[in-house]
MINULUM-359000 format. One record per atom (N, C-alpha, C, O, CB): x, y, z. Coordinates in pm, whole numbers, plus 50000, padded with zeros to 5 digits. Glycine has a CB too. Layout:
<nodes>
XYZ ...
</nodes>
This chain:
<nodes>
500834989050012 499934999850010 500905013150012 501675016550101 498854998850138 500675018249908 501725032149891 501175044249905 500045044249857 502395033649754 501445053049943 500555068049959 501815076350008 502925071950038 499025068350095 501385089350010 502345100650060 501955095750220 502985094250287 501905119750004 501055093650274 500535089350388 501045106050462 502085106650528 501265072350450 500215117850441 500725131050522 499475136750568 499105145750492 501625142750430 498645134650670 499345121550761 498545109150722 497735110450631 499215123450947 498715095750789 498195082950765 497245086450875 497365091950985 499185069150774 496085080750797 494765080350901 493895063850930 494275052850890 493505092150820 493055065950984 492475053351009 491725043350897 491525031250898 491585056451105 491385054150795 490645047150660 492025041250561 491875034450460 489535061550554 493255045150612 494435035150547 494565020050618 494835008850577 496025043150567 494235026150751 494575010650829 493025004450832 493084994250901 495345012251023 492075006050798 491274998650775 491174991550666 490984979450679 490515003150791 491274996850548 491264994350399 492704984450387 492614974650314 491325010550300 493864986750449 494864975150465 494514963650533 494614953150470 495974979150528 494074963350659 493534953350713 492324941950623 492404929950598 493004960550826 491454950250597 490294945150525 490944938250403 490594926550389 489204957050485 491794942850314 492594938150215 493074923350269 492714912350228 493794948750185 493734925650345 494454916650459 493604904150473 493874893550416 494564924650612 492504906050556 491664899050565 491214890450460 491514878550452 490964905150604 490224899150352 489544892750290 490144886350129 489534879550046 488444901250294 491714892050124 492204883850028 493524874750089 494594874250029 492564893249902 493344869650182 494554860550249 495744864850235 496594857850181 494684847450202 495954874850272 497364884150213 498444882250366 498374885950483 496814906650170 499254875550294 500624871850424 500804884650489 500654884950611 502424866650355 501124896450421 501324908650501 501004922550445 501334921150327 502654908850538 500704931450454 500464944250395 502074953250439 502524954650552 498824951650470 502654958150313 503624965050310 503154978350287 502504981350187 504494960450227 503524988150396 502895003650366 504525011850296 505675010650339 502145013450563 504155017850208 505505023750150 505035037350121 504225040050032 506155015950010 505525044750190 505725061750178 506235063550071 507155057150020 506625069550276 505425075750014 506195080849874 507465089449903 507495096050007 505155090649777 508455089849820 509725096449811 509245108149761 508515113749843 510835089949728 509365114249654 509105124849567 507725121149517 507915115449410 510205126749454 506495121549543 505545118849464 505395130249328 504885141349341 504345118049559 505905125249210 505625132449089 504145137649075 504085149249035 505965123448974 503175132849095 501835137149060 501385151349163 500375158149149 500785122949084 502235152649246 501685159849332 502445174649348 502565180449457 501625151649451 502815178549252 503835190449206 503155201449299 503925206849378 503845194849016 501585206349302 501125215849307 501115217549487 500645227749537 499875215549217 501545209449550 501935211449703 503045205649775 503745196349735 500945207549777 503115210549863 504525206649917 503855195250048 502755195250103 505635223549986 504885187350062 504435173950121 505485174550268 506675177650271 504775158649995 504925172050340 505875170550481 506975162850450 507065154550360 505155163150611 507845166150532 509075159150539 509255142050548 508805135450641 509655164950652 509905137150444 509895119750422 510145115650588 509325107550628 511495112250294 510975119250671 511535111850795 509945115150889 509445106550962 513365120350873 509465126250872 508185126850963 507005117650926 506415110551007 507615141150963 506715118550784 505785106950734 506085094750743 505155086650740 505505107250616 507495089850756 507725075650796 507325072350953 506565063250989 509285072350772 508005081851038 507515083551187 506045079851199 505725072151290 507685099051240 505105084751113 503705085051143 503395070651107 502625063951177 502835096551062 503945066251005 503335051050963 503795042251039 503075032551066 503625045550826 504925043151087 505355033151202 504725034751331 504255024851386 506795034051230 504685044451375 503545044551487 502025037651467 501495030351550 503265059651513 501475041551342 500215038151294 500195024551268 499095018851266 499835045351181 501415017151243 501175001751209 501804992751333 501634980551341 501974997351053 502324998151398 503334991951512 502464979751598 502934969351645 503885005951634 501334983651600 500494972851661 499854959851621 499484950451691 499644977951695 499814961951456 499674949251384 500624941951310 501184947151214 498844950551307 500934927251355 502044919551329 501974915951175 502844908351133 502084907051423 501084920251095 500894914650964 501194928450873 501224928150750 499264907250944 501414940150948 501764951550893 503374955450884 504114952250977 501034960850964 503824961850782 505204963150774 505744976650683 505084980950588 505694949550714 506754981250717 507024994350635 508364992550558 509394988550613 507115008050735 508254996250415 509174997950329 509925009550310 509145018150269 508744995450236 511175014350322 511445027550256 512005028950154 512745038650137 512025034850315 511755017050034 512285016549910 511985031449826 512885037449768 511635003349841 510825035349829 510725049049753 511485059849842 512245067049776 509075053849729 511435062349974 512155071250064 513505072349999 513995081949940 512235066050216 513955061250022 515755058949978 516145062449847 517265065449806 516295043049982 514645061349764 515425060449601 515585076549572 514755083649628 514245051349451 516605083049486 516445094249490 515595099149384 515405089549310 517515099149497 514955109549338 514415112949237 512845110749265 512435106249371 515025105949126 511905115049144 510735111949157 510525096449162 511225088049107 510065118349061 509365094349243 509245079049250 507925072949169 506815078049147 509155074849412 508435061149137 507375054149019 507105040549088 507885034249159 508125051348841 505765037249049 505215024849119 505715015349033 505995005349098 503645023649138 505955014048917 506925005948851 508254999648881 508594987948866 507145011348771 509065012048935 510285006848996 510025001849118 510684991949148 511315016149008 509005007049221 508955002049350 508654985349305 509584978149341 507695010749450 507644978649240 507144969149224 508384961949170 508724951749230 505954970549154 509024965649076 510194956149036 511314956249151 512024946249155 510884961248887 511534965449237 512394964549356 511884950549467 512524941749524 512234980649436 510634953649461 509924944749586 510014929349501 510214918949563 507904950849636 509854929449369 510134913049328 511204909149341 511384897049352 509924908649201 512134917149343 513914912549354 513984912149486 514884904449520 515234923849292 513374917549585 513794914549715 512754902949773 513074896749874 513834928349804 511664900749715 510954890449791 511044878649676 510714867049698 509284895249840 511434882449583 511364867749465 510684869849374 509644875349410 510774853949505 510754867849251 510104869649142 508814860549125 508034862949033 511034868049040 508524847549234 507524840849235 506464847649326 505284844249326 507894828049267 506914856349395 505814862749518 504754870149436 505164878449356 506604875349639 503434867949447 502114870749400 502224886849487 502344885549609 500714857149452 502194900149440 501914909549507 500414915449467 499914912549358 503024918249493 499774923449557 498754930949555 498974943649564 499544948049663 498014927749636 498584951549463 498644967449512 497414974649546 496534975149460 499224976149406 497214980149659 496034984949682 496055001049646 497035008349659 495674981349825 495005004049608 494935016149525 493335021549535 492395014649493 495435012249362 493145035549599 492045039649585 491545047449444 492365050949359 491955046449692 490225049449430 489735046849296 490125059749219 489835060849100 488125043749292 490725068649281 491485080949280 492665078749168 492725083949057 492075084349434 493385071649214 494745066749194 494685059049076 495415060848979 495315058749309 493495047449087 493445037648958 492875047248849 493475046848743 492385022848978 492125053248855 491675062248723 492845071548686 492545077948585 490255072148753 494335075248743 494955079748696 496215073548653 497195079748612 494905087548748 496085056848668 497035047748598 497405050648484 498605050948455 496645036148583 496395053348393 496655055248279 497945064848247 498675062248151 495495059248232 498195075648330 499025085448336 500355083448372 501335090848361 498565093248405 500205069948427 501605067648514 502865062048406 502645059148288 501295054248650 503965061348462 505115054648384 504625037848394 504135031848489 506825058448465 504985032948255 504505019648230 503745014648313 504135008648413 505355011348216 502005017548266 501205013448350 501104998648306 500864990148392 499965021548354 501244995448191 500754979748157 501814971048202 501434959548224 500484976347990 502984973348221 504004966848333 503264966648487 503264955948548 505554977348343 502804975448531 502404975748654 501284967048681 501254960948788 502144988148688 500434965748602 499474956548578 499574944748590 498774937148644 499104957148486 501044941348518 501384925148492 502114920648649 502384909548693 502734922648330 502254930548693 503274926848798 502644924048938 503124916549023 504324938448812 501544930748948 500604932049063 499014931548998 498594936648895 500934947449149 498214922049115 496924925849103 496854937649150 497654942249233 496054918049158 495734944549094 495204957849154 493874956749238 492824951849199 494924968049037 494094961449342 493084960549447 492314975549454 492884983849525 493854956149595 491544978149413 490734990549392 489724995149521 488954985949547 489834987849259 489555005949601 489015007449700 488255022549701 488875032549666 489985004649797 487155022949734 486365034349713 486845047649800 486885048349922 484905030249747 487195057949707 487775071349796 486775081049799 486015080949701 489125078849733 486535090749898 485695098349919 485785108149785 486885112949757 485885103850056 484595111149700 484465122149611 484905116949490 485005125949406 485195134349651 485285103649438 485455096749337 484735085449296 484215076549364 486445094449343 484775086749189 483645074249090 484365062049090 485585061349102 483325077948901 483705053649079 484355038949028 485245042548914 484755049048821 483155026948970 486285039648911 487085037948738 486165029548663 485365021148704 488815028848728 486485033848529 485705026248411 486925014948355 488115017448342 485135038848269 486295003048329 487274993348304 487534995048164 488704994348125 486864979148341 486684997048090 486995001947949 488255012847939 489005011447842 485635008947890 488425019547998 489355030847952 490405025448034 491435029747983 488915047347980 490765016648156 491715011348188 492405005048080 493505008648039 491425004548278 491524992748021 491764983947943 492354987747796 492924979847721 490674977547944 492085000747772 492955005447637 494365010147691 495135012347598 492155019347546 494925012247818 496105012947828 497005002647895 498235001447889 496195022947872 495814993447981 496464979748027 495714969147982 495004963348064 496594978048179 495724965147857 494994950247810 495154941447899 496304939247938 495494943147684 493914933347961 493934925048062 493804927648237 493844920448337 495014919948030 493634942648209 493924945348375 492694940548453 492704937448572 494164962548416 491534940448361 489934935148440 490174922648488 489454919648583 488474933248335 491104912748446 491374900148491 492524899248591 492964888148619 491614892148381 493104911548652 493814916548726 493774926348841 494624931048916 494314918948663 492274927748824 491724934948951 490794930249021 490004921348988 491274946348932 490854937149137 489604934049253 489084946649290 489844956049313 490104926249399 487924947649299 487104958149365 486824954249501 486144944649537 485804960849294 487504963749581 487124961249716 486214967549812 486414978649860 488034961549768 485224960049838 484064970649888 484374974150066 483544971150151 482234961649864 485534979950096 485634982750198 484884990450285 483854994850234 486414985050191 485054993150389 484175003150460 484245016450425 485255021950469 484385003150591 483605022550368 483635035350317 483765047750430 482835051950499 482375036450235 484935051750432 484955062850541 485365076150456 486165076250362 486155059150675 484765085650499 485285093050412 486045107650496 485655118450539 484055095750306 487375100050485 488445106150565 489565110950473 490175100550451 488995096050670 489935116750435 491215120850342 492545130150422 492525137350522 490535131250209 493405127250350 494935133650460 494575148450396 494885157750470 497205125950413 494075151650292 493775166050245 493055174550376 493585183250444 492665165450101 491745169450389 490955170650469 491755172450626 491645182750692 490045159450444 492335163950658 492735164350785 493855172150836 493935175750953 492915153250814 494855175250732 495505185950714 494655200250748 494925207550843 495975184750578 493635202350655 492785212450656 492555213750796 493085222450865 491615210550574 491695204350842 491215206851007 492425211451078 492415222651128 490635192051093 493455203951088 494555208151201 495035224651159 495295233251244 496105195751192 495065226351047 495195241250977 494485249351059 494965259551108 494605242950825 492875243851086 491995254651122 491605253151276 490685259451329 490705254651027 492445243751343 492395241851483 491675232451535 491505230651656 492045251551541 491085224051417 490525214551486 490785201951501 491945199651466 489625214551461 490135190851545 490565180051642 490545167851545 489495165751483 489515178251782 491765158451525 491705148851429 491835133751526 492475123551498 492985152051311 490995136551647 491045125651744 490035116751680 488985121551636 490725129851900 490335101751672 489645093451636 489565093351462 488875084951404 488455095551713 490175101651404 490605100751264 492165095751225 492525090751118 490395114751210 492875098051327 494275092551325 494395081851456 493565081251547 495445105951336 495295075651448 495905065051581 496135079751675 496375091651656 497835052751541 495925071251772 495965083251898 497705091551867 497955103351842 495875072852104 498845076851886 500045079551852 500415088351763 501305096651780 500495070851825 499685086751652 499715097451516 499395112351569 500115122251550 498375092951387 498265111951635 497675125851701 498555130351749 498765141751707 496645126151800 499475125651847 500375128251970 501805137151909 502445146751950 500845111552049 501905127451778 503435130451718 502985142751615 503905150451588 504315114851621 501855145451561 501625159851492 501445169851579 502035180251553 500455160751403 500545169351709 500895180251774 502455184251829 502965195351822 500055179651872 502995172951882 504275175051932 505075183851823 505755193651855 504955161051965 504945179951713 505915185651593 505565195851546 506365201151469 506105178351481 503805204951582 503375212451519 503175210951350 503285220851277 504025221051562 502895199151303 502465198651173 501355201951123 500385199251195 502545189351137 501185205851048 500055212950956 499315222951016 498085224051018 499035203750905 500305231451074 499725245251154 499995254351044 501025254050976 500555250451311 498885263851027 498845275950932 500135284650956 500325294850890 497485285250957 
</nodes>
């Protein structure tokens, strides 16, 4: 499960656990983005802070782990490179599942080597607030055969977004129960997202 995780929140964790249990995954690897090339319009919190928040959020689940592949790789991070690196580390016979919100699935056609991405991992698509379910026909044109390598996960639908949480914090609102307590404490102690 990749993402900027700026900040990580309970919907990320619920989706990851839902995918793990429903698809019988051995583990879920959280991969914070290094330089997210598709988000040039906004500044992203320092990588070390985002990594620390992910560590705090996943520590209680033995099936969750953290990969720093994208953080440690210089330059813009691309999913195709991350998947290739993971397969090299885990073994080419490893079956990978890529957990993506509907918004990210809809953008896949603009990604670097989307066809290779769809061949290396089964795409697990889950609902995201404010986005429509992606059209398979559109995806099929850029990634023939993706329909057979895609799972739509009807996970619990929570209208929580990192963007909304940053705005809430900047306005002085509470994020209690929206992020794990340890993450909320980290945000407060480090004065993240303050205007």
